[in-house]
Structure formats: C-alpha cells, structure tokens
PDB file of N, CA, C, O and CB in Angstrom:
ATOM      1  N   MET A   1      94.986 147.933 100.610  1.00  0.00           N
ATOM      2  CA  MET A   1      93.876 147.013 100.706  1.00  0.00           C
ATOM      3  C   MET A   1      94.032 145.931  99.639  1.00  0.00           C
ATOM      4  O   MET A   1      94.372 146.232  98.495  1.00  0.00           O
ATOM      5  CB  MET A   1      92.529 147.757 100.555  1.00  0.00           C
ATOM      6  N   ARG A   2      93.789 144.700 100.002  1.00  0.00           N
ATOM      7  CA  ARG A   2      93.883 143.587  99.077  1.00  0.00           C
ATOM      8  C   ARG A   2      92.836 143.679  97.987  1.00  0.00           C
ATOM      9  O   ARG A   2      91.718 144.132  98.229  1.00  0.00           O
ATOM     10  CB  ARG A   2      93.744 142.280  99.814  1.00  0.00           C
ATOM     11  N   SER A   3      93.198 143.248  96.780  1.00  0.00           N
ATOM     12  CA  SER A   3      92.236 143.287  95.684  1.00  0.00           C
ATOM     13  C   SER A   3      91.070 142.351  95.955  1.00  0.00           C
ATOM     14  O   SER A   3      89.949 142.660  95.552  1.00  0.00           O
ATOM     15  CB  SER A   3      92.911 142.920  94.363  1.00  0.00           C
ATOM     16  N   GLY A   4      91.283 141.223  96.617  1.00  0.00           N
ATOM     17  CA  GLY A   4      90.198 140.308  96.945  1.00  0.00           C
ATOM     18  C   GLY A   4      89.204 140.927  97.909  1.00  0.00           C
ATOM     19  O   GLY A   4      88.002 140.679  97.810  1.00  0.00           O
ATOM     20  N   ILE A   5      89.694 141.724  98.832  1.00  0.00           N
ATOM     21  CA  ILE A   5      88.807 142.407  99.771  1.00  0.00           C
ATOM     22  C   ILE A   5      87.975 143.433  99.015  1.00  0.00           C
ATOM     23  O   ILE A   5      86.781 143.574  99.279  1.00  0.00           O
ATOM     24  CB  ILE A   5      89.615 143.085 100.912  1.00  0.00           C
ATOM     25  N   SER A   6      88.582 144.141  98.092  1.00  0.00           N
ATOM     26  CA  SER A   6      87.851 145.107  97.294  1.00  0.00           C
ATOM     27  C   SER A   6      86.791 144.418  96.460  1.00  0.00           C
ATOM     28  O   SER A   6      85.687 144.943  96.312  1.00  0.00           O
ATOM     29  CB  SER A   6      88.798 145.892  96.401  1.00  0.00           C
ATOM     30  N   LEU A   7      87.102 143.253  95.911  1.00  0.00           N
ATOM     31  CA  LEU A   7      86.129 142.495  95.141  1.00  0.00           C
ATOM     32  C   LEU A   7      84.955 142.093  96.023  1.00  0.00           C
ATOM     33  O   LEU A   7      83.801 142.230  95.617  1.00  0.00           O
ATOM     34  CB  LEU A   7      86.782 141.255  94.517  1.00  0.00           C
ATOM     35  N   ALA A   8      85.234 141.602  97.214  1.00  0.00           N
ATOM     36  CA  ALA A   8      84.154 141.209  98.123  1.00  0.00           C
ATOM     37  C   ALA A   8      83.302 142.411  98.490  1.00  0.00           C
ATOM     38  O   ALA A   8      82.078 142.305  98.566  1.00  0.00           O
ATOM     39  CB  ALA A   8      84.721 140.555  99.392  1.00  0.00           C
ATOM     40  N   ALA A   9      83.938 143.556  98.718  1.00  0.00           N
ATOM     41  CA  ALA A   9      83.186 144.773  99.034  1.00  0.00           C
ATOM     42  C   ALA A   9      82.313 145.171  97.852  1.00  0.00           C
ATOM     43  O   ALA A   9      81.171 145.592  98.034  1.00  0.00           O
ATOM     44  CB  ALA A   9      84.142 145.928  99.410  1.00  0.00           C
ATOM     45  N   SER A  10      82.843 145.042  96.650  1.00  0.00           N
ATOM     46  CA  SER A  10      82.068 145.362  95.453  1.00  0.00           C
ATOM     47  C   SER A  10      80.881 144.440  95.304  1.00  0.00           C
ATOM     48  O   SER A  10      79.796 144.884  94.928  1.00  0.00           O
ATOM     49  CB  SER A  10      82.940 145.280  94.216  1.00  0.00           C
ATOM     50  N   LEU A  11      81.067 143.166  95.593  1.00  0.00           N
ATOM     51  CA  LEU A  11      79.968 142.208  95.511  1.00  0.00           C
ATOM     52  C   LEU A  11      78.898 142.515  96.545  1.00  0.00           C
ATOM     53  O   LEU A  11      77.707 142.358  96.275  1.00  0.00           O
ATOM     54  CB  LEU A  11      80.485 140.786  95.699  1.00  0.00           C
ATOM     55  N   ALA A  12      79.320 142.956  97.739  1.00  0.00           N
ATOM     56  CA  ALA A  12      78.353 143.318  98.777  1.00  0.00           C
ATOM     57  C   ALA A  12      77.513 144.510  98.325  1.00  0.00           C
ATOM     58  O   ALA A  12      76.299 144.534  98.525  1.00  0.00           O
ATOM     59  CB  ALA A  12      79.074 143.642 100.107  1.00  0.00           C
ATOM     60  N   ILE A  13      78.162 145.487  97.719  1.00  0.00           N
ATOM     61  CA  ILE A  13      77.452 146.660  97.227  1.00  0.00           C
ATOM     62  C   ILE A  13      76.487 146.259  96.113  1.00  0.00           C
ATOM     63  O   ILE A  13      75.398 146.821  95.995  1.00  0.00           O
ATOM     64  CB  ILE A  13      78.447 147.727  96.723  1.00  0.00           C
ATOM     65  N   ALA A  14      76.893 145.283  95.298  1.00  0.00           N
ATOM     66  CA  ALA A  14      76.063 144.823  94.190  1.00  0.00           C
ATOM     67  C   ALA A  14      74.923 143.925  94.656  1.00  0.00           C
ATOM     68  O   ALA A  14      74.093 143.508  93.849  1.00  0.00           O
ATOM     69  CB  ALA A  14      76.913 144.085  93.179  1.00  0.00           C
ATOM     70  N   GLY A  15      74.877 143.623  95.956  1.00  0.00           N
ATOM     71  CA  GLY A  15      73.785 142.810  96.479  1.00  0.00           C
ATOM     72  C   GLY A  15      73.996 141.317  96.335  1.00  0.00           C
ATOM     73  O   GLY A  15      73.031 140.553  96.343  1.00  0.00           O
ATOM     74  N   CYS A  16      75.236 140.891  96.205  1.00  0.00           N
ATOM     75  CA  CYS A  16      75.527 139.468  96.026  1.00  0.00           C
ATOM     76  C   CYS A  16      75.668 138.729  97.354  1.00  0.00           C
ATOM     77  O   CYS A  16      75.900 137.520  97.357  1.00  0.00           O
ATOM     78  CB  CYS A  16      76.794 139.299  95.214  1.00  0.00           C
ATOM     79  N   GLY A  17      75.536 139.417  98.465  1.00  0.00           N
ATOM     80  CA  GLY A  17      75.615 138.765  99.760  1.00  0.00           C
ATOM     81  C   GLY A  17      77.027 138.557 100.280  1.00  0.00           C
ATOM     82  O   GLY A  17      77.203 137.899 101.305  1.00  0.00           O
ATOM     83  N   ALA A  18      78.036 139.094  99.612  1.00  0.00           N
ATOM     84  CA  ALA A  18      79.414 138.944 100.060  1.00  0.00           C
ATOM     85  C   ALA A  18      79.726 140.010 101.098  1.00  0.00           C
ATOM     86  O   ALA A  18      79.085 141.060 101.138  1.00  0.00           O
ATOM     87  CB  ALA A  18      80.397 139.035  98.870  1.00  0.00           C
ATOM     88  N   THR A  19      80.703 139.735 101.925  1.00  0.00           N
ATOM     89  CA  THR A  19      81.143 140.715 102.911  1.00  0.00           C
ATOM     90  C   THR A  19      82.527 141.206 102.541  1.00  0.00           C
ATOM     91  O   THR A  19      83.175 140.638 101.661  1.00  0.00           O
ATOM     92  CB  THR A  19      81.138 140.117 104.335  1.00  0.00           C
ATOM     93  N   ALA A  20      82.986 142.254 103.203  1.00  0.00           N
ATOM     94  CA  ALA A  20      84.317 142.798 102.944  1.00  0.00           C
ATOM     95  C   ALA A  20      85.350 142.213 103.902  1.00  0.00           C
ATOM     96  O   ALA A  20      86.505 142.639 103.873  1.00  0.00           O
ATOM     97  CB  ALA A  20      84.300 144.322 103.060  1.00  0.00           C
ATOM     98  N   GLU A  21      84.982 141.265 104.741  1.00  0.00           N
ATOM     99  CA  GLU A  21      85.920 140.658 105.686  1.00  0.00           C
ATOM    100  C   GLU A  21      86.774 139.625 104.979  1.00  0.00           C
ATOM    101  O   GLU A  21      86.223 138.702 104.379  1.00  0.00           O
ATOM    102  CB  GLU A  21      85.171 140.014 106.868  1.00  0.00           C
ATOM    103  N   PRO A  22      88.118 139.736 105.021  1.00  0.00           N
ATOM    104  CA  PRO A  22      88.974 138.818 104.280  1.00  0.00           C
ATOM    105  C   PRO A  22      88.840 137.373 104.725  1.00  0.00           C
ATOM    106  O   PRO A  22      88.962 136.467 103.900  1.00  0.00           O
ATOM    107  CB  PRO A  22      90.396 139.243 104.412  1.00  0.00           C
ATOM    108  N   GLU A  23      88.590 137.132 106.009  1.00  0.00           N
ATOM    109  CA  GLU A  23      88.501 135.747 106.464  1.00  0.00           C
ATOM    110  C   GLU A  23      87.237 135.061 105.976  1.00  0.00           C
ATOM    111  O   GLU A  23      87.102 133.845 106.111  1.00  0.00           O
ATOM    112  CB  GLU A  23      88.556 135.693 107.971  1.00  0.00           C
ATOM    113  N   LEU A  24      86.308 135.826 105.408  1.00  0.00           N
ATOM    114  CA  LEU A  24      85.084 135.248 104.870  1.00  0.00           C
ATOM    115  C   LEU A  24      85.135 135.063 103.354  1.00  0.00           C
ATOM    116  O   LEU A  24      84.149 134.637 102.753  1.00  0.00           O
ATOM    117  CB  LEU A  24      83.907 136.118 105.236  1.00  0.00           C
ATOM    118  N   ALA A  25      86.248 135.372 102.741  1.00  0.00           N
ATOM    119  CA  ALA A  25      86.335 135.333 101.289  1.00  0.00           C
ATOM    120  C   ALA A  25      85.966 133.968 100.717  1.00  0.00           C
ATOM    121  O   ALA A  25      85.240 133.900  99.725  1.00  0.00           O
ATOM    122  CB  ALA A  25      87.726 135.708 100.850  1.00  0.00           C
ATOM    123  N   GLU A  26      86.448 132.877 101.318  1.00  0.00           N
ATOM    124  CA  GLU A  26      86.132 131.551 100.798  1.00  0.00           C
ATOM    125  C   GLU A  26      84.655 131.239 100.993  1.00  0.00           C
ATOM    126  O   GLU A  26      84.009 130.711 100.087  1.00  0.00           O
ATOM    127  CB  GLU A  26      86.997 130.483 101.480  1.00  0.00           C
ATOM    128  N   ALA A  27      84.119 131.556 102.153  1.00  0.00           N
ATOM    129  CA  ALA A  27      82.694 131.328 102.412  1.00  0.00           C
ATOM    130  C   ALA A  27      81.838 132.143 101.448  1.00  0.00           C
ATOM    131  O   ALA A  27      80.811 131.663 100.967  1.00  0.00           O
ATOM    132  CB  ALA A  27      82.343 131.687 103.869  1.00  0.00           C
ATOM    133  N   ASP A  28      82.260 133.378 101.165  1.00  0.00           N
ATOM    134  CA  ASP A  28      81.528 134.209 100.213  1.00  0.00           C
ATOM    135  C   ASP A  28      81.562 133.587  98.822  1.00  0.00           C
ATOM    136  O   ASP A  28      80.537 133.541  98.142  1.00  0.00           O
ATOM    137  CB  ASP A  28      82.113 135.630 100.174  1.00  0.00           C
ATOM    138  N   ALA A  29      82.725 133.110  98.394  1.00  0.00           N
ATOM    139  CA  ALA A  29      82.845 132.486  97.078  1.00  0.00           C
ATOM    140  C   ALA A  29      81.942 131.262  96.978  1.00  0.00           C
ATOM    141  O   ALA A  29      81.296 131.049  95.951  1.00  0.00           O
ATOM    142  CB  ALA A  29      84.304 132.094  96.799  1.00  0.00           C
ATOM    143  N   ILE A  30      81.893 130.466  98.025  1.00  0.00           N
ATOM    144  CA  ILE A  30      81.035 129.283  98.029  1.00  0.00           C
ATOM    145  C   ILE A  30      79.571 129.701  97.949  1.00  0.00           C
ATOM    146  O   ILE A  30      78.813 129.148  97.152  1.00  0.00           O
ATOM    147  CB  ILE A  30      81.284 128.429  99.292  1.00  0.00           C
ATOM    148  N   ARG A  31      79.173 130.653  98.752  1.00  0.00           N
ATOM    149  CA  ARG A  31      77.776 131.103  98.762  1.00  0.00           C
ATOM    150  C   ARG A  31      77.361 131.656  97.394  1.00  0.00           C
ATOM    151  O   ARG A  31      76.277 131.348  96.900  1.00  0.00           O
ATOM    152  CB  ARG A  31      77.568 132.176  99.848  1.00  0.00           C
ATOM    153  N   ILE A  32      78.225 132.467  96.790  1.00  0.00           N
ATOM    154  CA  ILE A  32      77.912 133.080  95.503  1.00  0.00           C
ATOM    155  C   ILE A  32      77.837 132.038  94.395  1.00  0.00           C
ATOM    156  O   ILE A  32      76.923 132.070  93.572  1.00  0.00           O
ATOM    157  CB  ILE A  32      78.952 134.138  95.155  1.00  0.00           C
ATOM    158  N   THR A  33      78.796 131.112  94.370  1.00  0.00           N
ATOM    159  CA  THR A  33      78.778 130.100  93.311  1.00  0.00           C
ATOM    160  C   THR A  33      77.615 129.127  93.476  1.00  0.00           C
ATOM    161  O   THR A  33      77.025 128.695  92.485  1.00  0.00           O
ATOM    162  CB  THR A  33      80.094 129.333  93.297  1.00  0.00           C
ATOM    163  N   GLU A  34      77.281 128.779  94.719  1.00  0.00           N
ATOM    164  CA  GLU A  34      76.125 127.909  94.937  1.00  0.00           C
ATOM    165  C   GLU A  34      74.830 128.625  94.544  1.00  0.00           C
ATOM    166  O   GLU A  34      73.921 128.004  93.993  1.00  0.00           O
ATOM    167  CB  GLU A  34      76.060 127.457  96.412  1.00  0.00           C
ATOM    168  N   ALA A  35      74.746 129.910  94.822  1.00  0.00           N
ATOM    169  CA  ALA A  35      73.569 130.683  94.424  1.00  0.00           C
ATOM    170  C   ALA A  35      73.437 130.754  92.902  1.00  0.00           C
ATOM    171  O   ALA A  35      72.333 130.892  92.375  1.00  0.00           O
ATOM    172  CB  ALA A  35      73.642 132.097  95.009  1.00  0.00           C
ATOM    173  N   ALA A  36      74.571 130.657  92.201  1.00  0.00           N
ATOM    174  CA  ALA A  36      74.567 130.662  90.741  1.00  0.00           C
ATOM    175  C   ALA A  36      74.285 129.277  90.168  1.00  0.00           C
ATOM    176  O   ALA A  36      74.230 129.110  88.950  1.00  0.00           O
ATOM    177  CB  ALA A  36      75.898 131.175  90.218  1.00  0.00           C
ATOM    178  N   GLY A  37      74.106 128.278  91.042  1.00  0.00           N
ATOM    179  CA  GLY A  37      73.753 126.940  90.580  1.00  0.00           C
ATOM    180  C   GLY A  37      74.889 125.944  90.527  1.00  0.00           C
ATOM    181  O   GLY A  37      74.681 124.801  90.120  1.00  0.00           O
ATOM    182  N   PHE A  38      76.088 126.342  90.927  1.00  0.00           N
ATOM    183  CA  PHE A  38      77.217 125.423  90.935  1.00  0.00           C
ATOM    184  C   PHE A  38      77.204 124.571  92.198  1.00  0.00           C
ATOM    185  O   PHE A  38      76.640 124.961  93.220  1.00  0.00           O
ATOM    186  CB  PHE A  38      78.538 126.193  90.825  1.00  0.00           C
ATOM    187  N   ILE A  39      77.827 123.417  92.114  1.00  0.00           N
ATOM    188  CA  ILE A  39      78.003 122.528  93.256  1.00  0.00           C
ATOM    189  C   ILE A  39      79.490 122.500  93.586  1.00  0.00           C
ATOM    190  O   ILE A  39      80.319 122.272  92.705  1.00  0.00           O
ATOM    191  CB  ILE A  39      77.450 121.082  92.960  1.00  0.00           C
ATOM    192  N   VAL A  40      79.829 122.730  94.850  1.00  0.00           N
ATOM    193  CA  VAL A  40      81.222 122.651  95.283  1.00  0.00           C
ATOM    194  C   VAL A  40      81.542 121.182  95.503  1.00  0.00           C
ATOM    195  O   VAL A  40      81.024 120.562  96.432  1.00  0.00           O
ATOM    196  CB  VAL A  40      81.479 123.499  96.588  1.00  0.00           C
ATOM    197  N   GLU A  41      82.394 120.623  94.652  1.00  0.00           N
ATOM    198  CA  GLU A  41      82.754 119.211  94.777  1.00  0.00           C
ATOM    199  C   GLU A  41      83.822 118.986  95.830  1.00  0.00           C
ATOM    200  O   GLU A  41      83.767 118.008  96.575  1.00  0.00           O
ATOM    201  CB  GLU A  41      83.232 118.673  93.447  1.00  0.00           C
ATOM    202  N   THR A  42      84.793 119.887  95.896  1.00  0.00           N
ATOM    203  CA  THR A  42      85.862 119.762  96.892  1.00  0.00           C
ATOM    204  C   THR A  42      86.604 121.094  97.005  1.00  0.00           C
ATOM    205  O   THR A  42      86.436 121.993  96.180  1.00  0.00           O
ATOM    206  CB  THR A  42      86.849 118.610  96.513  1.00  0.00           C
ATOM    207  N   ASP A  43      87.423 121.194  98.043  1.00  0.00           N
ATOM    208  CA  ASP A  43      88.313 122.335  98.179  1.00  0.00           C
ATOM    209  C   ASP A  43      89.705 121.810  98.473  1.00  0.00           C
ATOM    210  O   ASP A  43      89.889 120.613  98.696  1.00  0.00           O
ATOM    211  CB  ASP A  43      87.828 123.311  99.295  1.00  0.00           C
ATOM    212  N   SER A  44      90.677 122.694  98.474  1.00  0.00           N
ATOM    213  CA  SER A  44      92.056 122.279  98.699  1.00  0.00           C
ATOM    214  C   SER A  44      92.792 123.312  99.539  1.00  0.00           C
ATOM    215  O   SER A  44      92.539 124.512  99.426  1.00  0.00           O
ATOM    216  CB  SER A  44      92.780 122.063  97.363  1.00  0.00           C
ATOM    217  N   ASP A  45      93.690 122.848 100.369  1.00  0.00           N
ATOM    218  CA  ASP A  45      94.546 123.705 101.182  1.00  0.00           C
ATOM    219  C   ASP A  45      95.887 123.988 100.502  1.00  0.00           C
ATOM    220  O   ASP A  45      96.766 124.591 101.117  1.00  0.00           O
ATOM    221  CB  ASP A  45      94.781 123.066 102.540  1.00  0.00           C
ATOM    222  N   VAL A  46      96.058 123.571  99.268  1.00  0.00           N
ATOM    223  CA  VAL A  46      97.350 123.644  98.598  1.00  0.00           C
ATOM    224  C   VAL A  46      97.897 125.076  98.512  1.00  0.00           C
ATOM    225  O   VAL A  46      99.115 125.254  98.494  1.00  0.00           O
ATOM    226  CB  VAL A  46      97.232 123.060  97.209  1.00  0.00           C
ATOM    227  N   LEU A  47      97.046 126.085  98.461  1.00  0.00           N
ATOM    228  CA  LEU A  47      97.505 127.471  98.362  1.00  0.00           C
ATOM    229  C   LEU A  47      97.349 128.248  99.664  1.00  0.00           C
ATOM    230  O   LEU A  47      97.531 129.465  99.674  1.00  0.00           O
ATOM    231  CB  LEU A  47      96.752 128.178  97.268  1.00  0.00           C
ATOM    232  N   ARG A  48      97.022 127.582 100.747  1.00  0.00           N
ATOM    233  CA  ARG A  48      96.861 128.265 102.038  1.00  0.00           C
ATOM    234  C   ARG A  48      98.232 128.686 102.569  1.00  0.00           C
ATOM    235  O   ARG A  48      99.218 127.958 102.443  1.00  0.00           O
ATOM    236  CB  ARG A  48      96.131 127.344 103.070  1.00  0.00           C
ATOM    237  N   PHE A  49      98.266 129.848 103.150  1.00  0.00           N
ATOM    238  CA  PHE A  49      99.486 130.387 103.751  1.00  0.00           C
ATOM    239  C   PHE A  49      99.044 131.116 105.009  1.00  0.00           C
ATOM    240  O   PHE A  49      98.838 132.329 104.989  1.00  0.00           O
ATOM    241  CB  PHE A  49     100.279 131.348 102.754  1.00  0.00           C
ATOM    242  N   ASP A  50      98.901 130.387 106.090  1.00  0.00           N
ATOM    243  CA  ASP A  50      98.299 130.904 107.312  1.00  0.00           C
ATOM    244  C   ASP A  50      99.064 132.053 107.964  1.00  0.00           C
ATOM    245  O   ASP A  50      98.486 132.796 108.756  1.00  0.00           O
ATOM    246  CB  ASP A  50      98.165 129.802 108.288  1.00  0.00           C
ATOM    247  N   SER A  51     100.334 132.216 107.654  1.00  0.00           N
ATOM    248  CA  SER A  51     101.084 133.310 108.272  1.00  0.00           C
ATOM    249  C   SER A  51     100.882 134.643 107.544  1.00  0.00           C
ATOM    250  O   SER A  51     101.481 135.646 107.932  1.00  0.00           O
ATOM    251  CB  SER A  51     102.564 132.965 108.306  1.00  0.00           C
ATOM    252  N   ASP A  52     100.047 134.674 106.496  1.00  0.00           N
ATOM    253  CA  ASP A  52      99.703 135.917 105.810  1.00  0.00           C
ATOM    254  C   ASP A  52      98.874 136.767 106.761  1.00  0.00           C
ATOM    255  O   ASP A  52      97.804 136.341 107.195  1.00  0.00           O
ATOM    256  CB  ASP A  52      98.927 135.641 104.475  1.00  0.00           C
ATOM    257  N   ASP A  53      99.356 137.978 107.096  1.00  0.00           N
ATOM    258  CA  ASP A  53      98.637 138.823 108.058  1.00  0.00           C
ATOM    259  C   ASP A  53      97.515 139.633 107.416  1.00  0.00           C
ATOM    260  O   ASP A  53      96.784 140.318 108.132  1.00  0.00           O
ATOM    261  CB  ASP A  53      99.605 139.764 108.740  1.00  0.00           C
ATOM    262  N   MET A  54      97.352 139.584 106.120  1.00  0.00           N
ATOM    263  CA  MET A  54      96.259 140.202 105.372  1.00  0.00           C
ATOM    264  C   MET A  54      96.227 141.729 105.462  1.00  0.00           C
ATOM    265  O   MET A  54      95.212 142.339 105.128  1.00  0.00           O
ATOM    266  CB  MET A  54      94.958 139.656 105.859  1.00  0.00           C
ATOM    267  N   THR A  55      97.317 142.354 105.905  1.00  0.00           N
ATOM    268  CA  THR A  55      97.323 143.815 106.013  1.00  0.00           C
ATOM    269  C   THR A  55      98.059 144.481 104.853  1.00  0.00           C
ATOM    270  O   THR A  55      97.869 145.672 104.605  1.00  0.00           O
ATOM    271  CB  THR A  55      97.958 144.235 107.325  1.00  0.00           C
ATOM    272  N   GLN A  56      98.890 143.731 104.144  1.00  0.00           N
ATOM    273  CA  GLN A  56      99.660 144.301 103.043  1.00  0.00           C
ATOM    274  C   GLN A  56      98.945 144.064 101.718  1.00  0.00           C
ATOM    275  O   GLN A  56      98.204 143.095 101.555  1.00  0.00           O
ATOM    276  CB  GLN A  56     101.076 143.700 103.002  1.00  0.00           C
ATOM    277  N   HIS A  57      99.184 144.969 100.782  1.00  0.00           N
ATOM    278  CA  HIS A  57      98.642 144.815  99.438  1.00  0.00           C
ATOM    279  C   HIS A  57      99.302 143.603  98.792  1.00  0.00           C
ATOM    280  O   HIS A  57     100.475 143.327  99.043  1.00  0.00           O
ATOM    281  CB  HIS A  57      98.868 146.104  98.581  1.00  0.00           C
ATOM    282  N   VAL A  58      98.571 142.895  97.980  1.00  0.00           N
ATOM    283  CA  VAL A  58      99.064 141.665  97.367  1.00  0.00           C
ATOM    284  C   VAL A  58     100.332 141.889  96.538  1.00  0.00           C
ATOM    285  O   VAL A  58     101.110 140.954  96.348  1.00  0.00           O
ATOM    286  CB  VAL A  58      97.985 141.059  96.495  1.00  0.00           C
ATOM    287  N   PHE A  59     100.554 143.111  96.040  1.00  0.00           N
ATOM    288  CA  PHE A  59     101.739 143.391  95.236  1.00  0.00           C
ATOM    289  C   PHE A  59     102.842 144.088  96.034  1.00  0.00           C
ATOM    290  O   PHE A  59     103.813 144.565  95.447  1.00  0.00           O
ATOM    291  CB  PHE A  59     101.358 144.241  94.046  1.00  0.00           C
ATOM    292  N   SER A  60     102.709 144.155  97.353  1.00  0.00           N
ATOM    293  CA  SER A  60     103.737 144.779  98.188  1.00  0.00           C
ATOM    294  C   SER A  60     105.041 143.993  98.107  1.00  0.00           C
ATOM    295  O   SER A  60     105.045 142.783  97.883  1.00  0.00           O
ATOM    296  CB  SER A  60     103.264 144.876  99.650  1.00  0.00           C
ATOM    297  N   GLU A  61     106.133 144.702  98.294  1.00  0.00           N
ATOM    298  CA  GLU A  61     107.463 144.089  98.280  1.00  0.00           C
ATOM    299  C   GLU A  61     107.534 142.930  99.263  1.00  0.00           C
ATOM    300  O   GLU A  61     107.220 143.101 100.440  1.00  0.00           O
ATOM    301  CB  GLU A  61     108.540 145.129  98.614  1.00  0.00           C
ATOM    302  N   GLY A  62     107.937 141.768  98.804  1.00  0.00           N
ATOM    303  CA  GLY A  62     108.148 140.611  99.661  1.00  0.00           C
ATOM    304  C   GLY A  62     106.912 139.774  99.960  1.00  0.00           C
ATOM    305  O   GLY A  62     107.039 138.710 100.566  1.00  0.00           O
ATOM    306  N   ILE A  63     105.712 140.215  99.556  1.00  0.00           N
ATOM    307  CA  ILE A  63     104.499 139.456  99.872  1.00  0.00           C
ATOM    308  C   ILE A  63     104.082 138.536  98.724  1.00  0.00           C
ATOM    309  O   ILE A  63     103.395 137.540  98.948  1.00  0.00           O
ATOM    310  CB  ILE A  63     103.359 140.410 100.206  1.00  0.00           C
ATOM    311  N   ARG A  64     104.488 138.858  97.511  1.00  0.00           N
ATOM    312  CA  ARG A  64     104.080 138.071  96.350  1.00  0.00           C
ATOM    313  C   ARG A  64     104.493 136.606  96.517  1.00  0.00           C
ATOM    314  O   ARG A  64     105.652 136.301  96.799  1.00  0.00           O
ATOM    315  CB  ARG A  64     104.693 138.654  95.063  1.00  0.00           C
ATOM    316  N   GLY A  65     103.527 135.716  96.338  1.00  0.00           N
ATOM    317  CA  GLY A  65     103.773 134.289  96.491  1.00  0.00           C
ATOM    318  C   GLY A  65     103.579 133.794  97.916  1.00  0.00           C
ATOM    319  O   GLY A  65     103.672 132.594  98.177  1.00  0.00           O
ATOM    320  N   TYR A  66     103.310 134.713  98.839  1.00  0.00           N
ATOM    321  CA  TYR A  66     103.140 134.349 100.246  1.00  0.00           C
ATOM    322  C   TYR A  66     101.774 134.790 100.782  1.00  0.00           C
ATOM    323  O   TYR A  66     101.639 135.116 101.961  1.00  0.00           O
ATOM    324  CB  TYR A  66     104.258 134.970 101.089  1.00  0.00           C
ATOM    325  N   THR A  67     100.783 134.796  99.921  1.00  0.00           N
ATOM    326  CA  THR A  67      99.450 135.202 100.334  1.00  0.00           C
ATOM    327  C   THR A  67      98.564 133.979 100.552  1.00  0.00           C
ATOM    328  O   THR A  67      98.764 132.939  99.924  1.00  0.00           O
ATOM    329  CB  THR A  67      98.825 136.139  99.290  1.00  0.00           C
ATOM    330  N   ASN A  68      97.605 134.107 101.428  1.00  0.00           N
ATOM    331  CA  ASN A  68      96.668 133.037 101.739  1.00  0.00           C
ATOM    332  C   ASN A  68      95.580 133.019 100.671  1.00  0.00           C
ATOM    333  O   ASN A  68      94.883 134.014 100.469  1.00  0.00           O
ATOM    334  CB  ASN A  68      96.055 133.219 103.163  1.00  0.00           C
ATOM    335  N   ARG A  69      95.439 131.884  99.988  1.00  0.00           N
ATOM    336  CA  ARG A  69      94.458 131.744  98.920  1.00  0.00           C
ATOM    337  C   ARG A  69      93.687 130.450  99.106  1.00  0.00           C
ATOM    338  O   ARG A  69      94.009 129.652  99.986  1.00  0.00           O
ATOM    339  CB  ARG A  69      95.137 131.778  97.536  1.00  0.00           C
ATOM    340  N   PHE A  70      92.684 130.245  98.290  1.00  0.00           N
ATOM    341  CA  PHE A  70      91.917 129.007  98.373  1.00  0.00           C
ATOM    342  C   PHE A  70      91.617 128.487  96.974  1.00  0.00           C
ATOM    343  O   PHE A  70      91.664 129.228  95.992  1.00  0.00           O
ATOM    344  CB  PHE A  70      90.609 129.226  99.161  1.00  0.00           C
ATOM    345  N   VAL A  71      91.306 127.191  96.904  1.00  0.00           N
ATOM    346  CA  VAL A  71      90.965 126.533  95.644  1.00  0.00           C
ATOM    347  C   VAL A  71      89.661 125.776  95.843  1.00  0.00           C
ATOM    348  O   VAL A  71      89.500 125.036  96.814  1.00  0.00           O
ATOM    349  CB  VAL A  71      92.108 125.571  95.169  1.00  0.00           C
ATOM    350  N   LEU A  72      88.733 125.971  94.913  1.00  0.00           N
ATOM    351  CA  LEU A  72      87.476 125.235  94.934  1.00  0.00           C
ATOM    352  C   LEU A  72      87.303 124.522  93.600  1.00  0.00           C
ATOM    353  O   LEU A  72      87.593 125.087  92.546  1.00  0.00           O
ATOM    354  CB  LEU A  72      86.274 126.182  95.220  1.00  0.00           C
ATOM    355  N   LYS A  73      86.833 123.289  93.650  1.00  0.00           N
ATOM    356  CA  LYS A  73      86.462 122.570  92.445  1.00  0.00           C
ATOM    357  C   LYS A  73      84.948 122.617  92.351  1.00  0.00           C
ATOM    358  O   LYS A  73      84.246 122.087  93.212  1.00  0.00           O
ATOM    359  CB  LYS A  73      86.997 121.093  92.455  1.00  0.00           C
ATOM    360  N   LEU A  74      84.452 123.252  91.304  1.00  0.00           N
ATOM    361  CA  LEU A  74      83.024 123.464  91.138  1.00  0.00           C
ATOM    362  C   LEU A  74      82.494 122.637  89.967  1.00  0.00           C
ATOM    363  O   LEU A  74      83.219 122.326  89.022  1.00  0.00           O
ATOM    364  CB  LEU A  74      82.724 124.955  90.922  1.00  0.00           C
ATOM    365  N   ARG A  75      81.201 122.290  90.060  1.00  0.00           N
ATOM    366  CA  ARG A  75      80.542 121.563  88.977  1.00  0.00           C
ATOM    367  C   ARG A  75      79.192 122.213  88.740  1.00  0.00           C
ATOM    368  O   ARG A  75      78.464 122.527  89.682  1.00  0.00           O
ATOM    369  CB  ARG A  75      80.387 120.037  89.311  1.00  0.00           C
ATOM    370  N   LYS A  76      78.861 122.415  87.453  1.00  0.00           N
ATOM    371  CA  LYS A  76      77.559 122.932  87.085  1.00  0.00           C
ATOM    372  C   LYS A  76      76.669 121.730  86.755  1.00  0.00           C
ATOM    373  O   LYS A  76      76.956 120.998  85.808  1.00  0.00           O
ATOM    374  CB  LYS A  76      77.658 123.936  85.873  1.00  0.00           C
ATOM    375  N   PRO A  77      75.597 121.516  87.521  1.00  0.00           N
ATOM    376  CA  PRO A  77      74.746 120.355  87.253  1.00  0.00           C
ATOM    377  C   PRO A  77      74.050 120.479  85.894  1.00  0.00           C
ATOM    378  O   PRO A  77      73.831 121.576  85.380  1.00  0.00           O
ATOM    379  CB  PRO A  77      73.699 120.195  88.367  1.00  0.00           C
ATOM    380  N   ASN A  78      73.716 119.330  85.341  1.00  0.00           N
ATOM    381  CA  ASN A  78      73.037 119.321  84.034  1.00  0.00           C
ATOM    382  C   ASN A  78      71.601 119.754  84.137  1.00  0.00           C
ATOM    383  O   ASN A  78      70.896 119.799  83.129  1.00  0.00           O
ATOM    384  CB  ASN A  78      73.099 117.948  83.414  1.00  0.00           C
TER     385      ASN A  78
END
C-alpha cells in the first residue's frame, strides 16, 4: 500500500474529510489546506506520471521516480 494512501486513510480516521482513494489525494490535499485557511494559488503537472498503476509500494523495485505526484502552490492570507 502506498504511504500517501495510508496518510489519506489516517486523515479520514482523524475526521479531516480525506478519503483513502488514491485518485482523490490531490482533491483531499486541496480540501484540507483550504479548510486550514490556505489559498491554492496554482498547481502543476510537472510531477505527474499517468502510467503509474498505483498498485505497487512507492519503494518497490523499479517504481522509484516513476510515481504519480502533484504540486500545489499555497498562500496563507494575512
């Protein structure tokens, strides 16, 4: 199981509104950070890797560096 999926599951248990579904990880991060008062200024596809099948552990042989990730630029309003 991916560590990011475990984190999302932990957040769901903690009542943060996150789900354990990997395809929702970015949406969960946005929802959680906005709930904390941050503003999402932009996102980036620079770390996206769409051919990641999300079934292997992030540290599995041959998967390192080939995982689907996301980048968000956040701002905390004054």
